[in-house]
SEDREN-506456 format. One line per field, with one value per residue (C-alpha): residue in one letter; y, x, z. Coordinates in steps of 0.5 Angstrom, whole numbers. Each point is the difference from the previous one (the first is absolute). Last residue first. Example, Ala and Ser with C-alpha at 12.3 -4.5 7.8 and 13.67 -1.06 7.14 Angstrom:
code	c(S, A)
Y	c(-2, -7)
X	c(27, -2)
Z	c(14, 2)
This chain:
code	c(E, W, S, L, V, L, L, S, V, G, Q, R, P, L, P, F, A, L, T, A, K, G, N, A, V, P, V, T, A, P, A, G, T, L, P, M, L, A, S, S, K, E, L, Q, A, Y, Q, A, A, T, P, A, A, P, S, G, M, R, L, W, E, A, Y, A, N, S, H, Q, Q, D, I, R, T, H, T, L, K, A, A, K, L, S, A, P, L, G, D, I, V, L, Q, V, A, A, D, P, G, A, V, D, D, D, H, Y, H, W, V, M, V, A, V, Q, N, P, A, R, S, A, L, A, S, V, D, P, A, A, R, V, G, Q, D, I, I, Q, T, L, P, V, E, G, T, S, V, A, P, L, R, E, P, G, M, L, A, Y, M, R, F, V, N, F, V, A, M, P, V, G, N, S, A, I, Q, R, F, G, A, F, W, P, Q, N, E, F, T, F, A, W, T, L, A, G, E, L, N, V, G, H, R, E, A, L, D, H, K, R, A, F, V, A, A, T, Y, S, A, Y, M, T, G, N, R, Y, A, L, A, P, G, Q, C, A, A, C, G, E, P, D, S, E, G, I, I, V, P, K, G, K, L, E, P, Y, T, A, F, A, A, F, A, T, E, V, T, K, L, Q, A, S, I, G, M, R, V, H, G, D, V, V, T, P, S, G, K, A, H, F, S, V, F, D, L, P, T, G, K, E, G, T, A, F, N, T, G, H, L, S, H, E, L, F, D, T, M, F, K, G, G, S, G, A, S, D, P, G, G, V, R, A, T, P, L, A, R, R, V, A, A, L, A, Y, D, H, M, K, L, F, E, E, P, T, G, N, W, Y, P, S, I, N, A, E, N, W, V, E, W, Y, W, T, E, V, E, A, R, G, Y, R, T, L, C, H, T, V, W, Q, F, V, L, E, G, W, K, P, Y, D, N, P, P, Y, A, W, G, T, N, L, K, S, K, A, N, P, K, W, D, H, Q, Y, P, E, P, K, P, S, L, A, K, P, M, F, G, I, E, V, Y, P, R, V, G, K, A, L, Y, S, D, F, I, G, D, L, I, T, W, N, Y, V, A, H, G, Q, A, D, E, T, Y, A, N, T, S, G, W, K, L, A, P, T, G, D, G, T, T, L, L, N, H, A, R, F, Y, V, A, K, P, K, L, E, G, L, Q, G, I, L, K, S, G, D, K, M, T, A, Y, N, P, E, D, A, G, F, Y, R, W, I, P, R, L, P, G, S, P, H, A, A, D, V, T, I, T, V, P, F, A, A, A, P, A, P, A, P, Q, A, L, A, P, L, A, L, A, A, L, L, F, L, S, P, F, K, M)
Y	c(16, 6, 6, 5, 5, 6, 5, 4, 8, 2, 8, -1, -7, -5, -6, -5, -4, -4, -1, -4, -1, -3, -4, -2, 0, -2, 4, -4, 1, 4, 6, -1, 5, 4, -3, 5, 3, 1, 5, -4, -5, 5, 3, -7, -1, 7, -1, -6, 3, 5, 6, 6, 7, -5, 3, -4, -7, 2, 6, -4, -5, 6, 3, -7, 0, -6, -2, 2, 7, 0, -2, -7, -6, -4, -6, -4, -6, -1, -4, -4, 3, -2, 7, 3, 6, 6, 3, 2, 3, 2, 2, 5, 1, 7, 1, 6, 6, 2, 6, 2, 4, -1, -6, -7, -7, -3, -6, -5, -5, -5, -5, -6, -6, 4, 7, 5, 7, 4, 6, 2, 5, 2, 7, 4, 3, 8, 3, -4, 5, 6, 1, -5, -5, 2, -1, -7, -2, -3, -7, -3, -4, -2, -3, -2, -2, -5, 2, -4, -2, -3, 2, -3, 5, 6, -4, 0, 7, 1, -4, 6, 4, -4, 1, -4, -2, 2, 6, 2, -2, 4, 7, 7, 2, -1, -2, -8, -3, 5, 2, -4, 0, 4, -5, 1, 4, 5, -5, 0, 0, -3, -2, 5, 0, 6, -1, 6, -4, -7, 3, 4, -8, -2, 5, -1, -7, 2, 6, -6, -5, 5, 3, -6, -2, 7, 0, -7, 2, 4, 5, 4, 4, 5, 5, 0, 0, -2, 1, -5, -2, 7, 2, -3, -7, -2, 0, 1, -1, -1, -3, 1, -4, 3, -3, 6, 6, 3, 1, 5, 2, -7, 2, 6, -4, -6, 6, 4, -7, -3, 7, -1, -7, 3, 6, -5, -5, 5, -4, 2, -1, 0, 6, 3, 1, -1, 0, -4, 3, -5, -1, -1, 0, 1, -4, -1, -6, -2, 9, 1, 7, 5, 2, -1, 5, -5, 2, 5, -4, 5, 0, -4, -6, 1, 7, 0, -6, 4, 7, -3, -3, 6, 3, -4, -6, -5, 0, 0, -2, -7, 4, -6, -4, -5, -8, -1, -3, 5, -2, 4, 6, -1, 1, 6, 3, -1, 4, 5, 1, 0, 6, 4, -1, 1, 7, 2, -1, 4, -2, -2, -6, -6, 5, 3, -2, -1, -5, -5, -5, -1, -3, -6, -7, -6, -7, -5, 1, -1, -7, -2, 4, -3, 2, 2, 2, 3, 4, 3, 2, 4, 3, 2, 3, 4, 3, 2, 4, 3, 2, 3, 4, 3, 4, -6, 3, 1, -5, -3, 6, 2, -1, -3, 5, -1, 1, -5, -7, -5, 4, 2, 1, 1, -2, 5, 6, 2, -2, 6, -2, -7, -5, -1, -1, -5, 2, -5, -4, -4, -4, -7, -5, -6, -6, -6, -7, 0, -1, 6, 5, -1, 0, 6, 3, -3, 2, 8, -1, -2, 4, 5, 5, 5, 6, 5, 7, 0, -1, -7, 0, -4, -4, -7, 3, -5, 5, -1, 5, 1, -2, -2, -6, -1, 0, 3, 7, 3, -1, -4, -5, 5, -2, -6, -5, -7, -4, -8, -4, -4, -4, 2, 1, -5, 6, 5, -5, 0, 8, -1, -4, 4, 7, -4, -2, 6, 0, 2, 6, 3, 4, 4, 4, -7, -3, -6, -2, -7, 4, 0, -7, 1, -3, -1, 1, 0, -8, -3, -7, 2, 5, 2, 3, 3, 1, 4, 0, 4, -3, 1, 6, -2, -1, 5, -1, -3, 4, 2, 7, 1, -4, 4, 7, 0, -2, 5, 6, -4, 1, 7, 2, 2, 7, 3, 6)
X	c(149, -1, -4, -2, -5, -3, -3, -5, -2, -6, 0, 0, -1, 6, 1, 5, 6, 5, 7, 4, 8, 5, 2, -7, -6, -7, -6, -5, -7, -2, -4, -7, -4, 5, 0, -4, 1, -6, -6, -3, -2, -2, -5, -3, -2, -3, -4, -3, -1, -4, 4, -4, 2, 1, 5, -3, 3, 5, 2, 1, 5, 4, 0, 1, 7, 5, -1, -4, 1, 7, 5, 3, 3, 5, 3, 5, 3, 8, 3, 7, 4, 7, 3, -4, -4, 5, -4, -8, -3, -6, -3, -6, -5, -3, -7, -3, -3, -6, 0, 2, 5, 6, 2, 2, 1, 3, 5, 1, 6, 1, 6, 0, 4, 2, -3, 2, -4, -2, -3, -3, -1, -5, -1, -4, 2, -1, -2, 2, 3, 3, 7, 0, -3, 6, 5, -3, 1, -6, 0, -3, 7, 1, 5, 0, 6, -2, -2, 1, -6, -6, -6, -6, -2, 1, -5, -5, 1, -1, -7, -2, 0, -6, -5, -1, -7, -2, -4, 5, 7, 7, -3, 0, -7, -4, -6, 2, -7, -3, 3, -2, 8, 5, 6, 8, 4, 6, 6, 6, 7, 4, 8, 4, 7, 2, 6, -3, 0, -2, -6, -2, 0, -4, -6, 0, -2, -5, -3, -1, -4, -4, -2, -1, -5, -3, -2, -3, -6, -4, 5, 1, -6, 4, 0, -7, -3, 1, 4, 1, 7, 2, 7, 1, 4, 2, 6, -2, 6, 6, 4, 8, 4, 7, 6, 3, -4, 6, 3, -6, 0, -3, -6, -1, 1, -5, -5, 1, -1, -6, -3, 2, -4, -6, -1, 3, -6, -5, -6, -4, -7, -5, -5, 5, 5, -2, 5, 4, 6, 4, 2, 6, 0, 6, 4, 7, 1, 4, 0, 1, 0, 6, 4, -3, -5, -4, -7, 3, 5, 6, 2, 5, -4, -7, 0, 4, -5, -6, 3, 1, -6, -4, 4, -2, -5, 2, -8, -4, 4, 0, 5, 2, 4, 0, 1, 0, 6, -1, -7, -4, 5, 1, -8, 1, 5, -3, -6, 3, 5, -6, -4, 6, 2, -8, 1, 6, -3, -7, -6, -7, 3, -4, -4, 4, 8, 7, -3, -1, -3, 1, 7, 3, 0, 2, -1, 4, 2, -7, 0, 6, -2, -7, -7, -4, 5, 5, -6, -3, 7, 0, -6, 1, 7, -5, -4, 6, 3, -7, -1, 8, -2, -6, -5, 2, 1, -6, -3, -5, -4, -2, 4, -5, -5, -5, 0, -4, 1, 4, -4, 4, -5, 7, -1, 3, -3, 1, 7, 4, 6, 0, 1, -6, -2, 5, 5, 1, 5, 6, -1, 3, 2, -4, 0, -3, -1, -7, -1, 5, -4, -7, 4, 3, -7, -4, 6, -1, -8, 1, 6, -3, 4, -3, 5, -1, -3, -4, -6, 2, 5, -1, 6, -1, -7, 2, -3, -1, 0, 2, -7, -4, 1, -3, 5, -3, 4, 6, 7, 5, 1, -3, 4, 2, 6, 1, 5, 1, 6, -4, -3, 2, -6, -5, 1, -3, -5, -2, 0, -5, -5, 1, -2, -5, -4, 3, 5, 6, -6, 1, 7, -3, 6, 2, 7, 4, 7, 3, 2, 7, 2, 7, 3, 7, 6, 2, -2, 5, -2, -8, 2, -7, -1, -7, -1, -6, -4, -6, -7, -4, -5, -7, -5, -4, -7, -4, -2, -8, 0, 5, -4, -7, 3, 0, -7, -2, 4, -4, -7, 3, 0, 8, 1, 1, 4)
Z	c(106, -4, 0, -6, 3, -5, 2, -4, 0, -4, -1, -8, -2, 0, -5, 2, -3, 6, -2, 5, 0, 4, -6, -2, 5, -3, 4, 4, 1, -5, -1, -2, 5, 4, 7, 5, 6, 4, -1, -5, 5, 5, -6, -1, 7, 0, -6, 3, 7, -4, -2, 3, -5, -5, -6, -6, 2, -5, 4, 6, -4, -2, 7, 3, -4, 1, -8, -6, 0, 2, 6, -2, 3, -3, 3, -3, 1, -3, -5, -2, 5, 1, -2, 6, -2, -3, -5, 1, -6, -1, -7, 1, -5, 3, -1, -4, 4, 2, 5, 7, -1, 5, -4, 3, -3, 6, 1, 6, 0, 5, 0, 4, 2, 7, -1, -6, -1, -7, -1, -7, -5, -5, 1, -5, -6, 0, 7, 5, 5, -2, 4, 5, -6, -4, 5, 2, -8, -3, -1, -6, -2, 7, 5, 6, 5, 6, 7, 6, 4, -3, -3, 2, 5, -6, -4, 5, 1, -7, 2, 4, -6, -3, 6, 6, 1, 8, -2, -5, 1, -2, 2, -3, -1, -6, 3, -3, 4, 4, 7, 7, 1, -3, -2, 1, -5, 2, -3, 5, -4, 4, 2, -5, 3, -5, -5, -4, -7, 5, 3, -7, -3, 6, -1, -7, 1, 4, -5, -6, 4, 4, -6, -4, 6, 1, -8, 1, 3, 6, 1, -7, 0, 6, -6, 0, 7, 7, 7, 5, -2, -1, -2, -7, -4, 7, 5, 7, 6, -6, 5, 0, 4, 3, -5, 0, 4, 4, -6, -2, -8, -2, 4, -5, -6, 3, 1, -6, -5, 4, -1, -7, 0, 1, -4, -6, 1, -1, -3, -5, 0, -6, -3, -4, 5, 8, 6, 4, 4, 4, 7, 4, 9, 4, 5, 3, 4, 7, 1, 8, 2, 0, 6, 7, 4, 1, -3, -5, -3, -2, -7, -4, -4, 2, -1, -6, -2, 2, -4, -6, 0, 1, -4, -6, 2, -5, -1, 6, 5, 4, 6, 1, 5, 5, 2, 7, 3, 6, 2, 4, 1, -7, -2, 4, -3, -6, 2, 3, -6, -5, 4, 1, -8, -2, 4, -3, -7, 2, 2, -4, -3, -4, -4, -1, -3, 4, 5, -5, 5, 7, 4, -2, 3, -4, 3, 1, 7, 2, -1, 4, 5, 1, -2, 5, 5, -5, -3, 7, 1, -8, 2, 8, -4, -6, 5, 5, -6, -2, 8, 0, -6, 2, -5, -4, -8, -4, -5, 4, 1, -8, -6, -5, -1, -6, -7, -3, -5, 5, 7, 6, 6, 5, 7, 4, 1, 4, 4, -1, 4, -2, 7, 2, -7, -1, -6, -5, 0, 1, -7, 2, -6, 4, -2, -5, 1, 1, 7, 1, -4, 3, 7, -2, -2, 6, 5, -3, 2, 8, 1, 4, 4, 5, 1, 6, -2, 7, -3, -4, -6, -7, -4, -4, -2, -6, -6, -8, -6, -7, -2, 6, 6, 7, 4, 6, 0, 1, -5, 3, -6, -5, -6, -2, -2, -1, -1, -3, 2, 5, -5, -7, -5, 5, 5, -6, 0, 6, 1, -6, 4, 6, -4, -3, 6, 4, 5, -5, -2, 7, -3, -5, -3, -4, 0, -4, 0, -2, -8, 3, -1, -1, -7, 3, -5, -8, 0, -5, -3, -1, -6, -2, -8, -2, -7, -2, -7, -1, -1, -5, 0, 2, -6, -2, 2, -6, -6, 0, 1, -5, -6, 2, 0, -8, 0, 5, -5, -5, 3, 2, -8, -2, -1, -7, -1)
């Protein structure tokens, strides 16, 4: 057999090398139909809860700015939860660490209270229209039975001990209770009863797992009872609950509910512990597959469904507010790594849109009063631009995911039925995730003279895919209406995406003043280029057509006089 010469092989290869890149796959059609005449019930603003490990960032430059932007979303209705509010230290933050020095003791073992740092944190919230979701913890050094070592040295990419002296039950329960009583009393004096009555109060964080708890489940219940008895002693009308467990909680949650509903209170000796709301945490589980991120939306929704199903078995919890006290794509905001590369761009945004809608659906399925789902993502001060942390702003510039919350803030109070030919069924997402066809679906709402529709194009895999050619049909509009004003905002590679703009700049480590201004501009919720300003309405129906790229999110608002 004769082989062609190397010259001929090279010549044969040249045409292939010269070929242009393959054309993008053709867009696939999706029809979404919204019934504007028949609301299905309230659309609760469950999105208005946020939190962070590091409480002191809220008083720093970028953190204070972001608190203000959160408050602008829904003034005096946004809540913030933070760890370390009672941790001993001088207020210098580190990753997964913060402190307030609220409680120390003198040489004779007498309590010394100092509210200065705590006041600064809560003042920062309240001045910007944000209210505290108060996490009572962690253990002050003077009350820890094992105070040394106290502050951990955790690093995001290194093995280090996290559960040091702050993670223990108190060495003196009455002193612990008195600390909480004095704190609440101080808040009443500083902020007034009417304000403090609007707050949430809960004890600790994820006491069912290490590294957050170095005691027994019974010691947690005792600490919990002493703390909430103290809250109610200072303010009998305070809103108290818990336990903010890791995951649905399993036996820990069952024991907590049985104790709270039917057990003997460790602090008062009475039956039960006040329970104005129930809280747990739900996280996804992203991985790296074939060199790209694959999200784990299934894991997060399975946890939500398990918790809701468990709560529904208790008649005493019927109608009781439920808060998912941390609700995120994975479990470590201050970690970095390849599986967390979804955070800076539009994948985090489309995931958030898709998963929040399904939380509404699961609450309806199980008859649960879902009051909130808290995004455990804030910002990290003095870190490189877009450093890979789970945050909603970088160096004072909101990220793409923040614009999903800006979209939610523009939606109305009544939910409208929305049916999509591109929707992945809820049961399939819970069982398998979004691994085959993408999930192209919508959440719709109504307000007086307004209909708002959020549309997302989500897939678990962070790989390229064709656009969705969306035809949105809004039926049930007023019969006399001939046209409506359209505002169409978008999150994608060209819109509402500071990270994409930063990459286009060449990823500057220290943006100039002009570049910073451009990054701020690109971080705003932006109108879709070329979208019409009005749409015709005939016989109560409006039809809009637009492409939606993979991991993109659109909000379309129709309004009229």
